[in-house]
Backbone as a ProteinNet text record, in pm:
[ID]
protein_1_A
[PRIMARY]
MIFNDVYIRDCLLKFFLSVIAGIVMGLERKTRNQVVGMRTLVLISVSSALWAVISYSLTEIQAAKGFDGGDPTRVIAGVVSGIGFLGGGAILRQGLNVKGLTSAAIVWTTSAIGTAIGVGLYAEAALVLVIAVFLLLALEKVEEKFFPAGKSKTLHIVYDNDDVDMEKVKDTIEQNGFIVKDLNMSRIMASKQIILRYTVKSPSKDDFTDVINDLKNISSLSEFSVTD
[TERTIARY]
74.4	-6.4	82.4	61.1	135	127.5	12.7	-21.3	54.9	177.4	257.2	327.5	427.4	488.4	584.4	633.9	731.5	638.3	538.5	444.4	432.8	375.3	301.7	414.1	550.6	673.3	693.1	687.9	727.5	630.4	483.1	380.3	410.3	446.9	464.6	556.2	674	803.6	763.7	687.6	640.7	551.2	461	366.5	435.5	540.7	609.6	720	757.9	855.6	779.8	662.8	559	495.5	479.8	483.1	580.6	701.6	821.2	824.4	788.5	802	706.3	573.9	458.1	504.6	539.7	604	694.9	792.8	902.1	865.2	769.5	705.4	616.9	547.7	449.8	520.5	639.1	699.2	760.7	787.2	836.6	710.8	604.8	477.7	441.7	436	375.4	491	614.3	692.3	682.9	595.2	574.8	423	357.6	213.1	132.2	147.9	70.4	-60.7	-133.3	-277.4	-253.4	-189.2	-150.6	-43.9	-63.9	30.7	37.4	95.6	155.2	45	-80.5	-156.5	-214	-221.7	-271.4	-160.9	-45.3	57.8	86.8	86.6	97.6	-3.8	-140.1	-256.2	-221.2	-155.2	-160.1	-33.5	67.1	183.8	143.9	83.7	39.7	-68.8	-163.8	-282.2	-213.2	-118.7	-46.7	30	85.8	179.7	67.6	-35.9	-135.2	-205	-221.4	-272.1	-164	-49.7	81	80.3	55.8	59.8	-84.1	-178	-280.9	-290.9	-217.1	-222.7	-127.3	-21.3	90	27.4	-46.4	-116.6	-231.7	-307.1	-403.8	-361	-241.2	-194	-130.8	-78.9	-28.6	-159.3	-240.3	-364.6	-434.2	-451.5	-481.5	-394.6	-258.7	-171.1	-178.8	-204.8	-225.8	-359	-447.1	-587.3	-586.3	-488.1	-467.3	-539.2	-550.9	-584.9	-465.8	-465.1	-362.5	-378	-284.3	-317.5	-337.5	-314.5	-327.7	-213.8	-256.9	-164.2	-172.9	-48.4	-29.7	-26.6	-1.2	17.6	-107.7	-222.2	-349.3	-391.8	-375.6	-434.4	-321.9	-205.2	-110.6	-139.6	-175.9	-204.6	-347.8	-448	-553.8	-499.9	-405.7	-353.6	-298	-221.2	-160.4	-270.9	-372.9	-477.8	-553.6	-590.5	-678.1	-614	-455.3	-396.5	-389.5	-409.6	-414.1	-525.9	-652.9	-767.3	-713.7	-670.3	-671.2	-542.4	-432.6	-345.1	-387.5	-488.5	-555	-643.2	-698.9	-768.4	-696.3	-567.7	-465.3	-437.7	-470	-442.7	-544.2	-514.2	-602.2	-559	-641.2	-633.9	-667	-569	-598.4	-543.1	-629.4	-622.7	-528.9	-413	-347.9	-245.1	-264.9	-177.3	-225.4	-145	-194.8	-97.9	-175.6	-117.2	-135	-42.4	-69.2	-3.7	73.2	126.7	241.3	296.2	403.1	369.9	260.4	197	114.1	62.9	13.3	116.4	246.1	358.5	387.1	395	425.7	317.2	187.8	93.1	116.3	180.4	201.9	339.6	417.7	573.8	559.9	484.2	451.5	390.6	278.1	225.8	294.5	394.5	474.7	597.3	638.8	736.9	653.1	521.1	471.3	430	393.7	393	507.9	643.1	760.8	807.7	751.9	783.7	692.9	562.8	462.2	493.7	589.8	652.6	772.2	812.6	967.7	1067.3	1057.1	1166.3	1206.6	1262	1303.6	1415.4	1508.4	1647.6	1603.2	1486	1459.8	1360	1296.3	1188.7	1288.1	1363.1	1458.6	1540.1	1604.3	1673.3	1574	1456.8	1356.2	1321.4	1295.5	1250.4	1371.3	1495.5	1600.3	1620.9	1623.5	1627.6	1512	1393.1	1267.9	1297.7	1326.3	1338.4	1449.6	1557.2	1689.1	1645.7	1576.7	1553	1446.4	1359.3	1252.6	1308.1	1413.5	1465.6	1567	1674.9	1767.6	1713.9	1626.7	1570.3	1498	1434.9	1365.8	1471.4	1587.6	1690	1738.3	1751.2	1804.7	1705.5	1581.6	1452.8	1468.2	1468.2	1471.5	1591.7	1702	1806.5	1807.4	1780.1	1787.7	1655.2	1552.2	1427.1	1315.6	1370	1303.3	1171.8	1133	1002.4	923.4	851.1	788.3	629.4	551.9	417.7	355.9	262.9	193.2	101.5	130.2	45.5	-5.9	-72.8	-100.5	-85.4	-20.6	1.2	-77.5	-158.2	-248.1	-183.7	-166.5	-88.7	-180.5	-221.9	-259.1	-204.9	-163.8	-112	-210	-195.4	-297.3	-272.2	-180.6	-155	-120.3	-158	-144.9	-9.5	72.4	196.3	312.1	282.5	379.2	463.3	599.3	682.2	661.7	595.6	562.2	695	800.2	902	977.4	981.3	1054.2	970.4	834.3	758	790.8	810.3	827	968.2	1063.7	1205.8	1216.2	1137	1127.8	1073.9	977.5	910.5	1018.5	1072.5	1174	1304.2	1326.5	1446.6	1426	1290.5	1258	1247.2	1258.4	1277.9	1159.8	1046.7	944.6	970.5	915.1	914	769.7	773.6	664.2	608.2	495.7	445.2	336.3	273.3	150.5	117.6	49	-6.8	-112.3	-221.4	-346.9	-341.5	-388.8	-382.5	-513.9	-554.1	-686.6	-645.2	-733.4	-708.2	-842.3	-872.9	-976.2	-962.6	-1021.9	-1022.5	-1033.1	-1144	-1191.5	-1096.6	-1033.1	-942.8	-778.9	-781.7	-654.5	-566.5	-618.1	-549.5	-512.9	-429.2	-378.6	-376.5	-457.6	-446	-353	-280.8	-191.7	-194.3	-237.9	-240.7	-138.5	-16.3	78.7	62.6	69.5	60.4	222.9	263.7	394.1	422.2	542.5	610	664.5	606.5	663.2	771.4	860.7	952.4	864.6	926.6	856.1	895.1	816.8	822.2	685.2	675.9	569.8	550.2	686.2	717.8	744.2	650.7	658.6	686.9	750.8	794.2	876.6	987.3	1092.7	1022.5	955.2	895.4	787.9	710	623.1	691.8	806.1	882.7	956.1	981.3	1045.1	938	839.5	751.3	665.6	685	625.9	738.2	851.6	970.6	936.1	872.6	845.4	742.7	624.2	532	448.7	321.4	214.5	130.1	190.2	135.9	19.4	-107.4	-217.8	-268.7	-240	-273.8	-192	-152.5	-77.6	-141.4	-172.1	-209	-157.8	-144.2	-92.9	-186.8	-239.4	-326.7	-272.6	-321.2	-293.7	-386.2
-134.6	-3.5	135.1	213.9	337.2	436.7	439.1	536.3	492.8	485.6	487.1	601.2	567.5	703	769.6	664.4	741.6	809.5	777.5	862.9	960.6	989	1103.2	1217	1146.4	1267.3	1315.6	1232.4	1272.9	1375.1	1363.3	1433.9	1562	1573.5	1685	1794.3	1732.1	1786.6	1855.7	1778	1855.6	1963.8	1953.7	2066.6	2183.4	2150.2	2253.5	2328.3	2254.4	2333.7	2404.4	2342.9	2414.4	2562	2546.7	2668.1	2754.1	2719.8	2835.2	2870.8	2778.1	2843	2943.8	2923.5	3020.6	3142.9	3134.8	3258	3337.3	3297	3334.4	3433	3365.3	3418.6	3543.1	3497.5	3601.7	3748.5	3716.1	3844.2	3918	3869.2	3936.7	4018.1	3933.9	4021.9	4137.6	4113.2	4200.4	4332	4316.8	4421.3	4516.4	4489.7	4554.8	4603.2	4568	4639.1	4552.5	4441.3	4356.6	4304.6	4281.2	4207.8	4059.2	3981.2	3850.4	3846.2	3799.5	3827.5	3675.9	3668.8	3575.4	3450.6	3476.2	3395.6	3322.6	3409.8	3355.8	3238.6	3286.2	3201	3074.6	3082.2	2969.7	2889	2927.5	2828.9	2755.3	2832.9	2774.2	2667.4	2705.9	2610.8	2496.1	2492.7	2386.2	2302.2	2369.5	2268	2201.5	2282.8	2204.9	2061.1	2091.2	1978.5	1880.2	1916	1816.8	1738.4	1812.8	1740.7	1626	1671.5	1573.3	1470.2	1494.4	1369.1	1289.5	1341.8	1262.1	1172.6	1231.6	1131.9	1031.8	1064.2	934.2	844.4	881.7	789.9	709.1	771.8	723.3	591	614.1	539.4	394.6	430.3	315.6	238.5	329.6	233.9	136.8	188	117.5	-16.1	-1.9	-90.7	-214.1	-156.6	-238	-313.1	-259.8	-332.9	-429.5	-438.3	-513.8	-452.3	-313.2	-240.2	-205.6	-201.3	-162.8	-57	17	123.2	239.7	273.3	404.4	521.6	636	734	847.8	880.4	978.6	1131.9	1124.4	1262.7	1298.2	1226.1	1292.9	1394.8	1368.9	1494.3	1593.9	1574.6	1692.6	1782	1701.2	1766	1880.7	1819.4	1899.5	2025.4	2009.9	2120.2	2217.8	2167	2273.7	2345.2	2270.5	2339.9	2430.2	2410.5	2484.9	2613.1	2585.3	2718	2822.9	2786.6	2895.6	2981.1	2937.7	3029.7	3123.5	3073.8	3135.7	3270.7	3215.6	3328.1	3426	3396.4	3470.3	3570.8	3541.6	3643.3	3769.6	3742.9	3841	3943.7	3917.7	4005.9	4112.6	4233.4	4341.8	4432.5	4510.2	4614.6	4755.1	4841.4	4973.2	5082.1	5133.7	5234.2	5166.4	5217.7	5181.9	5072.6	5031.5	4921.7	4800.9	4691.7	4568.1	4540.5	4502.8	4474.7	4344.3	4308	4157.8	4039.7	4056.9	3963.7	3888.9	3957.9	3905.9	3827.8	3875.6	3799.9	3665.4	3676	3560.5	3448.7	3494	3404.1	3345.1	3437.2	3397.8	3294.7	3293.5	3189.4	3061.9	3088.6	2959.7	2892	2976.4	2920	2863.7	2924.5	2864.3	2723.8	2730.9	2588.1	2494.2	2527	2434	2359.6	2470.2	2447.6	2362	2420.1	2331.3	2185.7	2145.6	2036.6	1932.8	2012.7	1944.3	1884.9	1960.5	1940.8	1808.3	1814.5	1705	1578.9	1583.8	1438.2	1417	1502.9	1469.4	1528.3	1611.5	1672.3	1810.4	1771.7	1898	1969	1919.2	1993.2	2092.7	2003.5	2094.6	2207.9	2169.4	2307.2	2415.5	2357.4	2470.3	2556.4	2502.5	2539.5	2647.2	2613.9	2716.6	2817.6	2775.5	2898.1	3000.6	2952.5	3046.6	3124.6	3055.6	3129.6	3231.9	3199	3274.9	3409.5	3383.3	3493.2	3604.3	3531	3620	3703.5	3634.8	3700.1	3800	3798.9	3898.3	4015.1	3987.3	4104.4	4156.8	4105.9	4135.2	4192.6	4134.6	4164.3	4316.7	4313	4463.6	4599.5	4569.5	4667.2	4681.2	4583.5	4586.7	4686.2	4636.5	4719.9	4861.3	4880.6	5017.1	5082.7	5030.5	5093.4	5119.1	4999	5009.3	5017.7	5012.4	5049.7	5123.5	5255.2	5303.6	5351.4	5384.9	5408.4	5295.2	5259.5	5109.2	5133.7	5227.2	5252.3	5339.3	5291	5386.2	5488.6	5623.6	5731.7	5810.8	5909.4	5992.8	6135.7	6196.6	6372.1	6450	6533.3	6620	6764.4	6822.3	6963.3	7077.5	7188.9	7282.4	7412.7	7452.1	7575.6	7692.4	7792.7	7917	7985.4	7940.1	7972.3	7862.6	7879.4	7743.7	7741	7839.5	7828.6	7753	7655.3	7604.5	7515.6	7510.4	7430	7247.6	7200.8	7064.4	6973.6	6989.2	6894	6922.3	7082.4	7120.9	7033.2	7038.3	6995.3	6843.6	6771.9	6629.9	6610.8	6683	6667	6709.5	6785.6	6795	6721	6647.6	6539.1	6432	6389.3	6280.9	6294.3	6449.1	6459.6	6432.3	6441.7	6438.2	6289.6	6174.9	6060	5967.4	6042.3	5983.8	5922.8	5807.1	5766	5789.3	5880.8	5907.9	5786.1	5747	5637.1	5700.9	5800.2	5844.5	5981.6	6071.6	6217.2	6209.1	6284.4	6324.5	6475.7	6540	6702.8	6757.7	6871.3	6941.4	7092.1	7157.8	7328.7	7390.4	7474	7554	7687.6	7705.2	7807.7	7949.9	7953	8054.1	8114.5	8037.9	8071.4	8070.2	7995	7984.2	7889.2	7799.7	7707.8	7575.4	7514.9	7403	7293.6	7168.1	7055.2	6940.5	6897.3	6782.7	6667	6552.4	6432.4	6324.5	6311.6	6231.8	6113.1	5979.2	5853.3	5818.5	5809.2	5793.7	5656.7	5621.8	5520.8	5610.7	5603.8	5702.1	5648.9	5720.8	5665.8	5659.9	5601	5578.8	5674.5	5805.9	5901.5	6001.6	6035.5	6127	6269.3	6327.2	6479.6	6516	6600.7	6631.5	6779.2	6829.2	6991.2	7010.9	6935.5	6970.7	6977.3	6861.8	6884.9	6985	7019.9	7123.4	7256.8	7279.2	7393.8	7414.1	7291.6	7315.3	7327.7	7264.9	7284.1	7435	7479.6	7636.2	7750.3	7689.8	7769.5	7767.4	7677.8	7675.9	7780.5	7772.4	7860.3	7889.7	7957	7975.7	7875.8	7790.9	7665	7699.3	7639.8	7674.6	7549	7413.1	7312.1	7204.2	7133.4	7003.5	6902.3	6784.9	6675.1	6531.1	6434.1	6316.2	6190.7	6119.9	6022.1	5885.4	5760.4	5640.9	5582.5
-0.7	5	-1	-63.6	-100.9	22.9	69.4	211.2	338.6	345.4	452.4	509.3	602.5	658.4	554.9	487.8	380.5	267.3	250.9	133.6	178.8	328.3	376.1	403.3	451.8	456.3	310.6	223	78.3	28.6	37.5	17.5	107.4	235	299.5	246.8	213.6	168	20.6	-58.8	-176.1	-152.8	-73.4	-66.6	19.2	110.3	177.6	50.2	-25.4	-121.7	-211.6	-233.4	-345.9	-283.8	-144	-94.9	-87.4	-46.5	-73.2	-218.3	-332.8	-456.1	-462.9	-439.7	-454.3	-374.1	-259.9	-200.1	-266.3	-302.4	-387.8	-498.3	-583.9	-691.7	-655.7	-566.1	-519.4	-457.8	-393.8	-345.1	-436.3	-546.3	-681.7	-726.3	-754	-788.8	-704.9	-560.6	-456.4	-450.1	-493.8	-476.8	-587.6	-718.1	-802.7	-808.2	-707.8	-681.4	-775.8	-818.8	-909.7	-858.8	-905.8	-856	-834.7	-912.3	-884.2	-767.6	-652.4	-534.7	-466.4	-341.3	-282.2	-304.3	-214	-193	-312.6	-405.7	-548.6	-599.5	-608.4	-631.3	-560.9	-453.5	-331.4	-356.8	-407.5	-411.4	-544.5	-640.7	-778.4	-772	-686.8	-698.9	-608.8	-493.8	-390.3	-482.4	-537.1	-586.6	-738.2	-804.9	-899.8	-861.8	-744.9	-656.9	-628.8	-570.3	-556.6	-665.1	-780.1	-870.9	-948.5	-930.5	-971.1	-892.5	-751.8	-655.6	-682.3	-688.5	-724.8	-857.5	-927.7	-1097.6	-1075.6	-991.9	-976.4	-876.3	-758	-679.8	-740.2	-799.9	-859.9	-948.2	-1048.5	-1124.2	-1029.5	-899.6	-813	-761.9	-730.3	-659.6	-780.2	-911.8	-1008.1	-1038.1	-1013	-1038.1	-928.5	-813.6	-655.8	-698.4	-770	-771.3	-910.2	-981.1	-1075.5	-1209.1	-1208.6	-1328.2	-1402	-1563.3	-1622.8	-1702.1	-1742.7	-1853.2	-1808.5	-1670.8	-1617.1	-1663.8	-1704.5	-1762.3	-1666.6	-1594.5	-1497.8	-1578.5	-1676	-1765.5	-1801.7	-1785.4	-1837	-1751.6	-1594.9	-1506.2	-1519.4	-1539	-1562.1	-1701.3	-1807.2	-1910.8	-1874.7	-1823.6	-1764.7	-1688.8	-1623.1	-1530.1	-1611.7	-1726.2	-1823.7	-1889.1	-1930.8	-2019.2	-1920.8	-1805.6	-1683.9	-1671	-1629.3	-1601.7	-1688.4	-1824.9	-1919.6	-1912.7	-1866.7	-1842.8	-1744.7	-1631.7	-1499.5	-1537.7	-1612.9	-1649.5	-1748.1	-1828.8	-1921.4	-1853.7	-1713.4	-1630.3	-1598.5	-1603.2	-1534.3	-1645.5	-1756.5	-1867	-1900.4	-1895.3	-1887.5	-2022.2	-2076.3	-2169.6	-2096.4	-2087.6	-2019	-2146.6	-2183.8	-2309.4	-2418.6	-2439.4	-2552.6	-2512.7	-2357	-2333.6	-2271.2	-2287.2	-2247	-2132.3	-2010.8	-1881.4	-1833.3	-1743	-1706.5	-1769.2	-1874	-1959.8	-1857.7	-1808.7	-1711.6	-1597.2	-1525.4	-1428.2	-1492.4	-1605	-1679.5	-1690.1	-1735.5	-1759.4	-1616.2	-1520.9	-1405.2	-1331.9	-1362.8	-1324.9	-1377.9	-1516	-1550.2	-1547.5	-1500.4	-1444.1	-1318.6	-1231.6	-1094.2	-1103.7	-1188.9	-1205.6	-1242.4	-1321	-1398.1	-1277	-1190	-1078.1	-992.9	-954.1	-855.2	-911.4	-1026.1	-1079.7	-1088.5	-1114.7	-1094.5	-977.9	-867.8	-724.4	-710.2	-755.5	-727.2	-771.2	-878.4	-942.3	-896.4	-812.8	-756.2	-829	-916.4	-984.5	-909.9	-799.6	-700.4	-776.7	-818.6	-870.1	-985	-1085.1	-1187.6	-1143.1	-1059.7	-996.6	-929.7	-844	-806	-920.6	-1014.4	-1098.7	-1179.7	-1199.7	-1289.2	-1208.2	-1077.4	-973.6	-968.2	-946	-943.7	-1098	-1201.1	-1321.1	-1333.5	-1309.8	-1321.3	-1248.2	-1131.7	-1025	-1080.9	-1116	-1155.3	-1292.8	-1382.5	-1509.2	-1491.3	-1400.9	-1377.5	-1309.5	-1215.4	-1179.9	-1247.4	-1340.3	-1418.2	-1551.1	-1610.3	-1731.1	-1725.6	-1584.8	-1557.4	-1583.9	-1520.9	-1510.8	-1668.1	-1722	-1894	-1961.8	-1942.8	-2010.2	-1993.3	-1864.1	-1829.6	-1886.4	-1881.1	-1939.6	-2109.1	-2167.2	-2317	-2395	-2329.9	-2368.8	-2279.5	-2245.1	-2135.4	-2186.6	-2309	-2376.1	-2402.9	-2299.4	-2314.3	-2321.9	-2242.5	-2251.7	-2357.4	-2424	-2526.5	-2454.6	-2498.3	-2449.4	-2571.1	-2534.1	-2636.1	-2586.3	-2654	-2630.9	-2694.5	-2619.9	-2661.8	-2673.6	-2767.3	-2787	-2851	-2800	-2869.1	-2872.9	-2995.4	-3011	-3038.6	-3004.7	-3030.7	-3166.5	-3252.5	-3398.4	-3492.3	-3606.2	-3693	-3783	-3745.2	-3862.7	-3766.4	-3676.7	-3611.4	-3680.8	-3653.3	-3733.2	-3683.2	-3771.7	-3710.7	-3686.9	-3766.7	-3767.7	-3639.1	-3585.3	-3484.3	-3364.2	-3339.2	-3238.4	-3242.7	-3359.4	-3335.6	-3274.4	-3323.4	-3271.8	-3135.5	-3078	-2939.8	-2867.5	-2912.9	-2832.9	-2809.2	-2948	-2963.7	-2840.5	-2839.9	-2761.5	-2614.9	-2581.1	-2439.6	-2423.4	-2510.7	-2459.3	-2532.6	-2596	-2633.2	-2779	-2818.3	-2972.1	-3030.4	-3147.3	-3210.8	-3295.5	-3267.8	-3353.5	-3452.3	-3419.9	-3503.2	-3493.1	-3581.5	-3542.5	-3622.8	-3551	-3585.4	-3566.1	-3665	-3668.6	-3694.9	-3634	-3684.8	-3647.1	-3715.1	-3700.5	-3671	-3609.3	-3568.5	-3659.9	-3766.4	-3837.6	-3779.9	-3707.1	-3625.4	-3539.7	-3466	-3345.6	-3375.3	-3511.1	-3561.9	-3467.2	-3389.9	-3307.3	-3394.9	-3336.1	-3418.8	-3299.2	-3330.5	-3235.4	-3281.9	-3201.8	-3224.8	-3148.3	-3190.8	-3104.8	-3152.7	-3082.7	-3100.1	-3043.1	-3090.9	-3029.7	-2991.7	-2879	-2853.9	-2778.7	-2774.4	-2656.1	-2574	-2433.8	-2326.2	-2242.1	-2206.8	-2062.8	-1959	-1880.4	-1705.3	-1638.8	-1658.6	-1591.6	-1576.1	-1448.1	-1410.6	-1439	-1436.9	-1483.6	-1602.1	-1650.3	-1801.9	-1821.1	-1711	-1711.7	-1830.9	-1838.7	-1945.2	-2056.6	-2117.2	-2249.3	-2276.5	-2180.5	-2197.3	-2220.7	-2125.4	-2148.5	-2284.6	-2351.9	-2460.3	-2582.6	-2558.5	-2652.1	-2659.7	-2541.3	-2505	-2598.4	-2601.6	-2645.8	-2820.5	-2869.8	-3014.5	-3064.8	-2974.2	-3022.9	-2870.5	-2914.3	-2815.5	-2773.9	-2671.2	-2635.7	-2532.4	-2542.9	-2454	-2399.4	-2459.3	-2376	-2393.8	-2292.4	-2314	-2207.1	-2234.3	-2171.4	-2215.3	-2126	-2173.4	-2109.6	-2200.5	-2144	-2210.8	-2150.9	-2159.8	-2281
[MASK]
++++++++++++++++++++++++++++++++++++++++++++++++++++++++++++++++++++++++++++++++++++++++++++++++++++++++++++++++++++++++++++++++++++++++++++++++++++++++++++++++++++++++++++++++++++++++++++++++++++++++++++++++++++++++++++++++++++

């Protein structure tokens, strides 16, 4: 019979390690104020480990009763399919931006780590956990340094005269770290105002004082706003 002291200790070890893995991944998310946090990822990791244990235990029970043909990978395949729906729920669209892709990938990774622990692949699970956390921390620094303009935003700019040097406006925006993707322009004939709407990739900053001052130097700036 598989339900002996050795089996119970083995299960406790697996569940303990899966809790640790979930906590580590959850801490990484919570330090970035993401919706997916420790409790969610601990539950994902532990439940994935449990499904893996159930899968192999059922196979052994069937074998002990003389039944043949049990496939322990069928339950794990169901976990892989089901976790995709949970990960998809973490993906949100906010304005021009899609958020939650990293959280969805972490949900997937945590489930894989928990499943690996559940089937006894401790070294593989530990290696992937270390690699995942290292890459999450290290690649964030790389992205901030080499790809600072990451979020899509709309710059709404209004000048009180319609003879603005458009090329100079674009150059000024780009010199302040924005990447211009598109431009929509309109004119109000009665007041001679020109309205510019630039779709840009924006650096991670909340202070737009410099770009406003630079745009004011070009011509008579009457309105400036930034929206996602």
